[in-house]
KOLMARDREN-798934 format. One line per field, with one value per atom (N, C-alpha, C, O, CB): atom name; residue number from 1; x, y, z. Coordinates in steps of 0.1 Angstrom, whole numbers, plus 5000, padded with zeros to 4 digits. Glycine has a CB too. Example, Ala and Ser with C-alpha at 12.3 -4.5 7.8 and 13.67 -1.06 7.14 Angstrom:
lofi: (N,CA,C,O,CB,N,CA,C,O,CB)
midren: (1,1,1,1,1,2,2,2,2,2)
east: (5132,5123,5132,5142,5113,5128,5137,5129,5134,5141)
north: (4943,4955,4967,4967,4955,4978,4989,5000,5011,4994)
up: (5078,5078,5078,5085,5090,5071,5071,5079,5080,5057)
***
This chain:
lofi: (N,CA,C,O,CB,N,CA,C,O,CB,N,CA,C,O,CB,N,CA,C,O,CB,N,CA,C,O,CB,N,CA,C,O,CB,N,CA,C,O,CB,N,CA,C,O,CB,N,CA,C,O,CB,N,CA,C,O,CB,N,CA,C,O,CB,N,CA,C,O,CB,N,CA,C,O,CB,N,CA,C,O,CB,N,CA,C,O,CB,N,CA,C,O,CB,N,CA,C,O,CB,N,CA,C,O,CB,N,CA,C,O,CB,N,CA,C,O,CB,N,CA,C,O,CB,N,CA,C,O,CB,N,CA,C,O,CB,N,CA,C,O,CB,N,CA,C,O,CB,N,CA,C,O,CB,N,CA,C,O,CB,N,CA,C,O,CB,N,CA,C,O,CB,N,CA,C,O,CB,N,CA,C,O,CB,N,CA,C,O,CB,N,CA,C,O,CB,N,CA,C,O,CB,N,CA,C,O,CB,N,CA,C,O,CB,N,CA,C,O,CB,N,CA,C,O,CB,N,CA,C,O,CB,N,CA,C,O,CB,N,CA,C,O,CB,N,CA,C,O,CB,N,CA,C,O,CB,N,CA,C,O,CB,N,CA,C,O,CB,N,CA,C,O,CB,N,CA,C,O,CB,N,CA,C,O,CB,N,CA,C,O,CB,N,CA,C,O,CB,N,CA,C,O,CB,N,CA,C,O,CB,N,CA,C,O,CB,N,CA,C,O,CB,N,CA,C,O,CB,N,CA,C,O,CB,N,CA,C,O,CB,N,CA,C,O,CB,N,CA,C,O,CB,N,CA,C,O,CB,N,CA,C,O,CB,N,CA,C,O,CB,N,CA,C,O,CB,N,CA,C,O,CB,N,CA,C,O,CB,N,CA,C,O,CB,N,CA,C,O,CB,N,CA,C,O,CB,N,CA,C,O,CB,N,CA,C,O,CB,N,CA,C,O,CB,N,CA,C,O,CB,N,CA,C,O,CB,N,CA,C,O,CB,N,CA,C,O,CB,N,CA,C,O,CB,N,CA,C,O,CB,N,CA,C,O,CB,N,CA,C,O,CB,N,CA,C,O,CB,N,CA,C,O,CB,N,CA,C,O,CB,N,CA,C,O,CB,N,CA,C,O,CB,N,CA,C,O,CB,N,CA,C,O,CB,N,CA,C,O,CB,N,CA,C,O,CB,N,CA,C,O,CB,N,CA,C,O,CB,N,CA,C,O,CB,N,CA,C,O,CB,N,CA,C,O,CB,N,CA,C,O,CB,N,CA,C,O,CB,N,CA,C,O,CB,N,CA,C,O,CB,N,CA,C,O,CB,N,CA,C,O,CB,N,CA,C,O,CB,N,CA,C,O,CB,N,CA,C,O,CB,N,CA,C,O,CB,N,CA,C,O,CB,N,CA,C,O,CB,N,CA,C,O,CB,N,CA,C,O,CB,N,CA,C,O,CB,N,CA,C,O,CB,N,CA,C,O,CB,N,CA,C,O,CB,N,CA,C,O,CB,N,CA,C,O,CB)
midren: (1,1,1,1,1,2,2,2,2,2,3,3,3,3,3,4,4,4,4,4,5,5,5,5,5,6,6,6,6,6,7,7,7,7,7,8,8,8,8,8,9,9,9,9,9,10,10,10,10,10,11,11,11,11,11,12,12,12,12,12,13,13,13,13,13,14,14,14,14,14,15,15,15,15,15,16,16,16,16,16,17,17,17,17,17,18,18,18,18,18,19,19,19,19,19,20,20,20,20,20,21,21,21,21,21,22,22,22,22,22,23,23,23,23,23,24,24,24,24,24,25,25,25,25,25,26,26,26,26,26,27,27,27,27,27,28,28,28,28,28,29,29,29,29,29,30,30,30,30,30,31,31,31,31,31,32,32,32,32,32,33,33,33,33,33,34,34,34,34,34,35,35,35,35,35,36,36,36,36,36,37,37,37,37,37,38,38,38,38,38,39,39,39,39,39,40,40,40,40,40,41,41,41,41,41,42,42,42,42,42,43,43,43,43,43,44,44,44,44,44,45,45,45,45,45,46,46,46,46,46,47,47,47,47,47,48,48,48,48,48,49,49,49,49,49,50,50,50,50,50,51,51,51,51,51,52,52,52,52,52,53,53,53,53,53,54,54,54,54,54,55,55,55,55,55,56,56,56,56,56,57,57,57,57,57,58,58,58,58,58,59,59,59,59,59,60,60,60,60,60,61,61,61,61,61,62,62,62,62,62,63,63,63,63,63,64,64,64,64,64,65,65,65,65,65,66,66,66,66,66,67,67,67,67,67,68,68,68,68,68,69,69,69,69,69,70,70,70,70,70,71,71,71,71,71,72,72,72,72,72,73,73,73,73,73,74,74,74,74,74,75,75,75,75,75,76,76,76,76,76,77,77,77,77,77,78,78,78,78,78,79,79,79,79,79,80,80,80,80,80,81,81,81,81,81,82,82,82,82,82,83,83,83,83,83,84,84,84,84,84,85,85,85,85,85,86,86,86,86,86,87,87,87,87,87,88,88,88,88,88,89,89,89,89,89,90,90,90,90,90,91,91,91,91,91,92,92,92,92,92,93,93,93,93,93,94,94,94,94,94,95,95,95,95,95,96,96,96,96,96,97,97,97,97,97,98,98,98,98,98,99,99,99,99,99,100,100,100,100,100,101,101,101,101,101,102,102,102,102,102,103,103,103,103,103,104,104,104,104,104,105,105,105,105,105,106,106,106,106,106,107,107,107,107,107,108,108,108,108,108,109,109,109,109,109,110,110,110,110,110,111,111,111,111,111,112,112,112,112,112,113,113,113,113,113)
east: (5176,5171,5181,5178,5168,5194,5205,5205,5207,5218,5203,5205,5194,5196,5207,5183,5172,5174,5170,5156,5180,5183,5193,5194,5186,5202,5214,5207,5209,5227,5200,5192,5184,5182,5183,5178,5171,5178,5173,5162,5189,5198,5206,5208,5209,5208,5216,5207,5211,5222,5192,5184,5181,5178,5171,5183,5179,5191,5190,5173,5203,5216,5214,5207,5230,5219,5219,5232,5243,5217,5232,5244,5249,5241,5243,5260,5266,5260,5258,5282,5258,5255,5241,5236,5262,5233,5218,5213,5204,5212,5218,5211,5213,5204,5218,5225,5228,5220,5214,5242,5218,5209,5196,5191,5208,5190,5177,5174,5163,5175,5184,5183,5183,5175,5195,5192,5193,5179,5173,5205,5175,5162,5150,5140,5157,5151,5139,5141,5131,5136,5154,5156,5151,5144,5170,5153,5151,5135,5129,5159,5129,5113,5106,5097,5109,5111,5106,5108,5099,5113,5121,5125,5118,5116,5141,5113,5105,5092,5088,5104,5086,5071,5071,5061,5065,5082,5082,5081,5074,5096,5090,5092,5078,5073,5107,5070,5059,5048,5043,5056,5046,5037,5040,5031,5036,5052,5056,5052,5046,5072,5054,5049,5033,5028,5057,5028,5013,5008,4998,5008,5014,5009,5013,5006,5013,5024,5028,5017,5012,5041,5014,5005,4990,4983,5005,4987,4975,4974,4964,4973,4985,4986,4988,4984,4997,4993,4994,4980,4977,5002,4971,4958,4950,4944,4951,4951,4943,4947,4939,4948,4960,4966,4961,4957,4981,4961,4957,4942,4938,4959,4935,4921,4920,4912,4914,4925,4927,4931,4925,4941,4943,4946,4934,4931,4959,4930,4918,4907,4902,4912,4903,4891,4897,4889,4886,4910,4915,4915,4909,4928,4919,4921,4904,4902,4930,4895,4880,4877,4869,4870,4881,4876,4881,4875,4880,4895,4902,4896,4894,4915,4893,4888,4874,4870,4888,4866,4853,4854,4846,4845,4865,4868,4872,4866,4884,4878,4883,4870,4869,4895,4863,4849,4841,4835,4839,4839,4832,4839,4833,4830,4851,4857,4854,4851,4872,4856,4854,4839,4837,4857,4830,4815,4815,4808,4805,4821,4822,4827,4822,4830,4838,4843,4836,4835,4854,4830,4821,4808,4802,4817,4803,4793,4797,4789,4785,4807,4812,4816,4815,4823,4822,4825,4814,4815,4832,4802,4790,4786,4781,4778,4789,4784,4792,4787,4786,4804,4812,4808,4809,4828,4805,4799,4813,4822,4784,4813,4821,4825,4835,4815,4813,4813,4821,4827,4798,4821,4829,4842,4845,4832,4851,4865,4867,4873,4872,4859,4859,4856,4862,4852,4845,4840,4852,4852,4827,4859,4872,4884,4894,4877,4882,4893,4903,4915,4902,4898,4909,4905,4893,4912,4915,4912,4917,4927,4919,4910,4916,4928,4930,4909,4936,4947,4947,4938,4954,4956,4956,4962,4955,4964,4974,4980,4981,4987,4993,4976,4977,4982,4977,4966,4992,4996,4997,5002,5008,4991,4986,4997,5002,4971,5001,5008,4999,4994,5022,4997,4989,4999,5008,4977,4996,5005,4999,4986,5010,5003,4995,4994,5003,5005,4982,4978,4980,4982,4964,4978,4978,4989,4988,4964,5000,5013,5018,5023,5024,5018,5024,5014,5018,5035,5001,4991,4989,4989,4974,4988,4986,4972,4966,4996,4967,4953,4952,4959,4943,4946,4947,4942,4933,4938,4947,4943,4931,4922,4953,4929,4914,4916,4906,4904,4928,4928,4929,4937,4939,4921,4919,4915,4907,4910,4919,4916,4904,4899,4928)
north: (4703,4716,4725,4733,4721,4723,4731,4729,4739,4728,4714,4712,4719,4723,4698,4720,4726,4742,4749,4722,4748,4763,4765,4776,4768,4755,4758,4758,4766,4746,4749,4746,4757,4760,4734,4765,4776,4788,4797,4779,4789,4801,4797,4807,4802,4786,4785,4789,4794,4770,4785,4789,4804,4810,4781,4810,4826,4834,4846,4832,4828,4835,4840,4833,4825,4852,4858,4855,4858,4872,4850,4849,4863,4872,4837,4866,4878,4885,4897,4876,4874,4879,4879,4881,4870,4876,4874,4889,4892,4867,4897,4912,4918,4924,4923,4916,4922,4915,4922,4921,4901,4894,4899,4902,4882,4899,4905,4919,4922,4907,4928,4941,4939,4945,4950,4933,4930,4923,4928,4920,4912,4907,4919,4919,4891,4927,4936,4946,4950,4943,4951,4961,4953,4960,4966,4942,4935,4934,4938,4920,4930,4931,4944,4945,4928,4953,4967,4971,4977,4978,4966,4971,4962,4965,4972,4950,4942,4949,4952,4926,4952,4957,4971,4975,4959,4978,4992,4987,4992,5002,4977,4975,4968,4973,4963,4959,4955,4967,4968,4946,4976,4987,4993,4997,4995,4997,5005,4997,5003,5008,4985,4977,4973,4968,4964,4977,4976,4989,4989,4975,5001,5014,5017,5025,5024,5011,5012,5007,5013,5006,4994,4987,4990,4987,4975,4998,5005,5018,5021,5010,5025,5036,5032,5040,5043,5021,5014,5012,5017,4998,5008,5002,5014,5016,4994,5024,5038,5045,5049,5049,5044,5050,5043,5050,5050,5031,5022,5025,5029,5007,5024,5029,5042,5042,5030,5053,5067,5066,5072,5075,5057,5057,5051,5056,5048,5041,5034,5044,5044,5021,5050,5062,5072,5076,5070,5077,5086,5080,5087,5089,5069,5061,5060,5062,5045,5057,5057,5070,5071,5052,5080,5094,5098,5103,5104,5094,5096,5090,5096,5093,5077,5069,5075,5075,5051,5079,5085,5098,5101,5086,5104,5118,5114,5120,5126,5106,5101,5094,5095,5091,5087,5082,5093,5091,5074,5105,5116,5123,5129,5124,5123,5129,5121,5126,5131,5108,5100,5103,5105,5086,5102,5103,5117,5117,5103,5127,5140,5139,5144,5149,5132,5129,5122,5125,5122,5110,5103,5111,5108,5089,5120,5126,5138,5140,5131,5144,5155,5148,5153,5165,5136,5127,5124,5126,5113,5120,5119,5129,5128,5117,5141,5155,5156,5164,5169,5149,5152,5141,5129,5153,5147,5137,5136,5144,5142,5127,5123,5135,5137,5111,5143,5155,5167,5176,5160,5167,5179,5182,5193,5175,5173,5174,5182,5192,5159,5175,5180,5195,5201,5174,5200,5212,5221,5232,5213,5218,5226,5225,5232,5220,5218,5218,5206,5206,5234,5196,5185,5175,5173,5179,5168,5158,5142,5142,5162,5130,5120,5114,5114,5115,5109,5103,5089,5081,5100,5089,5078,5066,5056,5081,5067,5056,5058,5067,5054,5049,5049,5039,5027,5050,5040,5031,5033,5044,5029,5023,5024,5016,5006,5018,5021,5012,5011,5021,5017,4998,4996,4993,4985,4984,5002,4999,4993,4994,5011,4988,4979,4990,4994,4965,4995,5007,5005,5014,5011,4991,4988,4979,4971,4982,4980,4973,4976,4987,4975,4965,4968,4975,4980,4978,4975,4983,4971,4959,4988,4977,4970,4972,4983,4973,4961,4961,4958,4949,4951,4965,4963,4948,4944,4975,4941,4928,4931,4923,4919,4939,4937,4931,4926,4929,4930,4924,4932,4930,4916,4941,4950,4944,4935,4958,4948,4943,4951,4948,4945)
up: (5613,5612,5606,5597,5626,5611,5604,5590,5583,5610,5584,5572,5562,5550,5571,5570,5561,5562,5552,5566,5571,5572,5563,5558,5586,5560,5551,5535,5527,5553,5533,5520,5514,5502,5522,5526,5522,5521,5514,5530,5527,5525,5511,5503,5537,5508,5494,5483,5473,5491,5485,5474,5474,5464,5476,5484,5484,5481,5479,5499,5481,5475,5461,5454,5475,5457,5443,5436,5441,5444,5425,5418,5413,5410,5406,5411,5408,5393,5391,5407,5385,5371,5368,5356,5362,5380,5380,5377,5369,5394,5385,5386,5371,5366,5399,5365,5352,5342,5333,5348,5342,5334,5333,5323,5337,5347,5349,5343,5338,5364,5343,5337,5322,5314,5343,5317,5303,5297,5287,5301,5304,5298,5302,5295,5305,5310,5311,5301,5295,5325,5297,5285,5275,5267,5283,5271,5259,5259,5248,5258,5268,5269,5265,5257,5282,5272,5270,5255,5249,5280,5248,5234,5224,5212,5231,5230,5220,5220,5209,5223,5232,5234,5226,5220,5251,5226,5218,5203,5194,5222,5200,5185,5181,5170,5181,5187,5184,5181,5170,5194,5192,5189,5179,5172,5197,5176,5162,5152,5143,5160,5150,5138,5136,5126,5139,5146,5149,5143,5135,5164,5148,5143,5129,5123,5151,5123,5110,5102,5093,5107,5105,5098,5097,5087,5102,5109,5109,5098,5091,5124,5099,5092,5076,5067,5098,5074,5059,5055,5044,5058,5062,5059,5056,5046,5072,5065,5063,5048,5040,5077,5046,5035,5023,5014,5037,5022,5011,5010,4999,5014,5020,5017,5011,5002,5028,5013,5010,4993,4983,5020,4992,4977,4969,4959,4974,4974,4966,4964,4953,4973,4973,4970,4961,4952,4983,4962,4953,4940,4931,4956,4937,4924,4919,4907,4927,4927,4922,4918,4909,4933,4923,4921,4907,4898,4933,4906,4893,4883,4872,4892,4885,4872,4870,4858,4874,4879,4875,4868,4860,4886,4872,4865,4848,4839,4874,4846,4834,4826,4814,4838,4834,4827,4823,4812,4836,4829,4827,4814,4805,4840,4815,4801,4789,4779,4802,4790,4781,4775,4763,4787,4784,4780,4771,4761,4794,4775,4768,4754,4744,4775,4755,4743,4731,4719,4746,4738,4728,4724,4713,4734,4732,4727,4718,4708,4739,4719,4708,4696,4685,4713,4698,4685,4677,4665,4688,4682,4673,4664,4653,4681,4672,4664,4651,4643,4673,4648,4638,4626,4627,4642,4615,4607,4596,4598,4600,4586,4577,4565,4559,4571,4564,4556,4562,4555,4553,4574,4583,4578,4574,4598,4578,4574,4559,4558,4574,4549,4538,4535,4526,4534,4545,4544,4549,4544,4551,4557,4562,4551,4553,4575,4543,4531,4534,4530,4531,4542,4543,4534,4532,4558,4529,4519,4524,4531,4504,4521,4523,4519,4507,4521,4524,4521,4511,4512,4535,4503,4493,4500,4499,4480,4507,4511,4527,4532,4504,4534,4549,4555,4553,4554,4563,4572,4586,4591,4568,4594,4609,4616,4611,4611,4629,4637,4650,4655,4638,4654,4667,4678,4678,4666,4687,4701,4710,4710,4707,4717,4732,4741,4747,4741,4741,4749,4765,4773,4745,4768,4783,4787,4797,4787,4780,4782,4795,4798,4772,4804,4817,4827,4837,4814,4823,4832,4845,4843,4823,4857,4868,4872,4871,4878,4876,4882,4897,4901,4874,4905,4920,4923,4916,4928,4933,4937,4944,4941,4945,4950,4958,4969,4973,4952,4977,4989,5003,5011,4987,5004,5012,5025,5025,5008,5036,5049,5054,5065,5059)
***
């Protein structure tokens, strides 16, 4: 009986470093949970901002398309004789430089969540 009592008292004894280690582990657990919640919040905000940016990009693309439509409608109204009536003359020698208009243009990947 005395041996059993001695064995129980040894198991209930606390090591001097145990209390400090428990406090450190608890602080690390709380810090990890706070860090996890921060990253979840940041990713949610990032998703919302991305959706807003895509909506805004779509609105701007629509505005550009409307301006292009107006341009093409007005361009049809100009005939080849109109510049001559304003006193403009055709050039004899012409040199044109073609430039890559969409060089480096990015297209969205479309991998929204």
